VEXDREN-2710 file (C-alpha; in Angstrom, 1 decimal):
% VEXDREN-2710
k/r/px/py/pz
1/UNK/17.3/-32.3/59.9
2/UNK/16.7/-30.2/56.9
3/UNK/17.5/-31.7/53.5
4/UNK/19.0/-29.0/51.2
5/UNK/17.0/-28.4/48.1
6/UNK/19.2/-28.5/44.9
7/UNK/18.9/-25.2/42.7
8/UNK/18.8/-26.1/39.0
9/UNK/19.8/-23.6/36.6
10/UNK/19.0/-23.4/33.0
11/UNK/22.9/-24.1/32.3
12/UNK/22.8/-27.0/34.8
13/UNK/19.7/-28.7/33.2
14/UNK/21.1/-28.3/29.5
15/UNK/24.5/-29.8/30.4
16/UNK/22.7/-32.5/31.9
17/UNK/20.5/-33.3/29.1
18/UNK/23.7/-32.9/26.6
19/UNK/25.2/-35.6/28.9
20/UNK/22.1/-38.0/28.0
21/UNK/19.8/-37.4/31.1
22/UNK/16.7/-38.1/29.7
23/UNK/14.9/-36.4/32.8
24/UNK/16.6/-33.1/32.5
25/UNK/16.1/-33.2/28.6
26/UNK/12.2/-33.7/29.6
27/UNK/12.3/-30.5/31.9
28/UNK/13.6/-28.8/28.9
29/UNK/10.7/-29.7/26.8
30/UNK/8.3/-29.0/29.7
31/UNK/9.9/-25.4/30.5
32/UNK/9.9/-24.7/26.6
33/UNK/7.1/-26.1/24.9
34/UNK/4.9/-23.2/24.9
35/UNK/7.4/-21.0/23.7
36/UNK/8.1/-23.3/20.9
37/UNK/4.8/-23.5/20.0
38/UNK/4.2/-20.1/19.8
39/UNK/7.2/-19.4/17.4
40/UNK/5.9/-22.4/15.3
41/UNK/2.4/-20.7/15.2
42/UNK/3.9/-17.4/14.3
43/UNK/5.5/-18.9/11.1
44/UNK/2.9/-21.3/10.0
45/UNK/-0.3/-19.2/11.5
46/UNK/-2.0/-22.6/10.9
47/UNK/-2.7/-24.8/14.2
48/UNK/-2.0/-28.2/13.1
49/UNK/1.2/-27.2/11.0
50/UNK/2.3/-25.4/14.5
51/UNK/1.8/-28.8/16.4
52/UNK/3.7/-30.5/13.6
53/UNK/6.5/-28.1/13.9
54/UNK/6.7/-27.9/17.6
55/UNK/6.8/-31.8/17.5
56/UNK/9.3/-31.8/14.8
57/UNK/11.7/-29.2/16.8
58/UNK/11.3/-31.3/19.9
59/UNK/13.0/-34.3/18.0
60/UNK/15.6/-31.9/16.4
61/UNK/16.5/-30.5/19.8
62/UNK/17.1/-34.1/20.9
63/UNK/19.2/-34.7/18.3
64/UNK/21.1/-31.7/18.4
65/UNK/21.3/-30.4/22.0
66/UNK/24.9/-31.6/22.0
67/UNK/25.8/-29.0/19.5
68/UNK/24.6/-26.0/22.1
69/UNK/28.1/-24.3/22.9
70/UNK/26.7/-22.1/25.6
71/UNK/28.0/-18.8/23.5
72/UNK/24.5/-17.5/23.1
73/UNK/21.4/-17.5/25.6
74/UNK/19.6/-21.1/25.3
75/UNK/16.9/-19.5/24.2
76/UNK/18.3/-17.7/21.5
77/UNK/19.6/-21.1/20.4
78/UNK/16.4/-22.8/20.6
79/UNK/14.7/-19.8/18.7
80/UNK/16.9/-20.5/15.7
81/UNK/16.5/-24.2/15.7
82/UNK/12.7/-23.8/15.7
83/UNK/12.8/-21.1/12.9
84/UNK/14.6/-23.6/10.9
85/UNK/12.3/-26.3/11.7
86/UNK/9.5/-24.2/10.9
87/UNK/11.1/-23.2/7.3
88/UNK/11.9/-26.7/6.6
89/UNK/8.4/-28.1/7.6
90/UNK/7.0/-25.2/5.4
91/UNK/9.1/-26.0/2.6
92/UNK/8.6/-29.4/2.8
93/UNK/4.5/-28.8/2.3
94/UNK/5.3/-26.6/-0.6
95/UNK/2.4/-24.3/0.0
96/UNK/1.8/-20.7/1.0
97/UNK/0.7/-20.8/4.4
98/UNK/-3.3/-20.5/4.8
99/UNK/-4.4/-18.4/8.1
100/UNK/-6.5/-20.3/10.4
101/UNK/-9.1/-17.7/11.5
102/UNK/-10.5/-18.9/14.7
103/UNK/-6.8/-18.4/16.3
104/UNK/-6.1/-15.2/14.2
105/UNK/-8.9/-13.7/15.4
106/UNK/-7.9/-14.5/19.3
107/UNK/-4.8/-13.1/18.8
108/UNK/-6.1/-10.0/17.4
109/UNK/-9.1/-9.6/19.4
110/UNK/-7.0/-9.9/22.5
111/UNK/-4.6/-7.0/21.1
112/UNK/-7.3/-4.8/19.3
113/UNK/-9.4/-2.3/21.2
114/UNK/-12.2/-1.9/19.0
115/UNK/-13.7/-3.5/16.1
116/UNK/-11.7/-1.4/13.4
117/UNK/-8.3/-1.9/15.2
118/UNK/-9.3/-5.7/14.8
119/UNK/-10.0/-5.4/11.1
120/UNK/-6.8/-3.2/10.8
121/UNK/-4.5/-5.6/12.7
122/UNK/-6.1/-8.8/10.8
123/UNK/-4.9/-7.3/7.3
124/UNK/-1.8/-6.4/8.8
125/UNK/-1.3/-10.2/9.7
126/UNK/-2.2/-11.0/6.5
127/UNK/0.3/-8.7/4.7
128/UNK/3.1/-9.9/7.1
129/UNK/2.5/-13.3/6.1
130/UNK/3.0/-12.5/2.3
131/UNK/6.3/-11.1/3.2
132/UNK/9.3/-12.7/1.8
133/UNK/10.6/-15.4/4.7
134/UNK/13.5/-13.4/5.6
135/UNK/11.8/-10.1/6.2
136/UNK/8.8/-12.1/7.7
137/UNK/11.2/-13.3/10.2
138/UNK/12.6/-9.9/10.8
139/UNK/9.3/-8.5/11.3
140/UNK/8.0/-11.4/14.0
141/UNK/11.1/-11.2/16.0
142/UNK/11.6/-7.5/16.1
143/UNK/8.1/-6.4/16.6
144/UNK/6.0/-9.2/17.9
145/UNK/8.6/-10.8/20.0
146/UNK/10.5/-7.5/20.9
147/UNK/13.9/-8.8/20.4
148/UNK/16.5/-5.9/19.3
149/UNK/18.4/-5.6/15.8
150/UNK/21.7/-7.3/17.4
151/UNK/19.7/-9.9/19.0
152/UNK/17.5/-10.6/16.0
153/UNK/20.9/-11.0/13.8
154/UNK/22.3/-13.3/16.2
155/UNK/19.2/-15.6/16.2
156/UNK/19.3/-15.2/12.4
157/UNK/22.7/-15.7/11.9
158/UNK/23.3/-12.7/10.0
159/UNK/24.6/-9.0/10.3
160/UNK/22.9/-6.4/12.4
161/UNK/22.5/-4.3/9.2
162/UNK/21.0/-7.1/7.4
163/UNK/18.1/-7.0/9.8
164/UNK/18.0/-3.3/9.4
165/UNK/17.5/-3.6/5.9
166/UNK/15.0/-6.3/5.9
167/UNK/12.7/-4.4/8.2
168/UNK/12.8/-1.3/5.9
169/UNK/12.1/-3.6/2.7
170/UNK/9.3/-5.0/5.1
171/UNK/8.0/-1.5/5.9
172/UNK/8.3/-0.5/2.6
173/UNK/6.4/-3.5/1.1
174/UNK/3.8/-3.1/4.0
175/UNK/2.8/0.4/2.5
176/UNK/-0.1/1.7/4.3
177/UNK/0.5/-0.2/7.6
178/UNK/4.3/0.8/8.2
179/UNK/3.4/4.1/9.5
180/UNK/0.5/3.2/11.7
181/UNK/1.7/-0.3/13.1
182/UNK/5.3/-1.1/11.8
183/UNK/7.7/1.4/13.8
184/UNK/11.1/1.5/15.0
END
């Protein structure tokens, strides 16, 4: 006799977690932790801060999962939750984010083809990190994560035209990099 295997969709698991199922919530964390950590790192560029942000986001997710209304993809809602957690964390630290060069160099080395490209990429990431928070968020979501302007607007809870404006301003501020690496 063959036992029928249950198929769990993301929606089913999220609904179970909303209803208090701890195992379902644990599955959500397990499936999404790397995603959460990557977002945290992109906003903090520091391993310890990214770990703290990811942990805070997991706690915030536990407290707020019941607020998810299935109106957007769960990943979009989760992205927004992590971004807000990162903003709160960095604001509470009341400091400029410092880069952690070993991790930064790993990211650059994995994408750059030669030493000149590595140097340019490193400079670009440092300049992106100096952007105002709203512009930095738009740049990370559109150019690094590959979201469309529309998806980014949904994540950041603003108009699509606002995203276009933020990206325009970011390219203007990035000057020499805008034609090379940051294109629409």
